[in-house]
C-alpha positions in Angstrom: 85.2 148.0 36.7 84.3 150.9 34.4 85.8 149.4 31.6 83.9 146.0 31.9 80.4 148.2 32.4 81.3 150.1 29.1 82.4 147.3 27.2 79.2 145.3 28.3 77.1 148.3 27.2 78.9 148.6 23.9 78.2 144.8 23.1 74.7 144.8 24.1 74.1 147.9 22.0 75.4 146.2 19.0 73.5 143.0 19.7 70.2 144.9 20.0 70.9 146.9 17.0 71.7 143.9 15.0 68.1 142.6 15.4 65.4 145.5 15.3 62.7 143.3 16.0 61.5 140.7 18.8 61.4 138.2 16.1 64.8 138.8 14.8 65.9 138.6 18.4 64.5 135.1 18.8 65.9 133.9 15.5 69.4 135.3 17.0 69.0 133.3 20.2 67.8 130.2 18.4 70.8 130.2 16.0 73.3 130.8 19.0 71.5 127.5 20.5 71.9 125.5 17.5 75.5 126.3 17.2 76.0 125.6 20.5 74.4 122.0 19.8 76.3 121.4 17.1 79.7 122.3 18.6 79.0 119.6 21.5 
């Protein structure tokens, strides 16, 4: 259970550090959604 929590925290930190602004976060989420649409 500890490894799962630690991995989740590390992943969240990496994702949040990749987009420094709220706008960047919105763009990242949008691009993930578009990639999902293309995959389906």
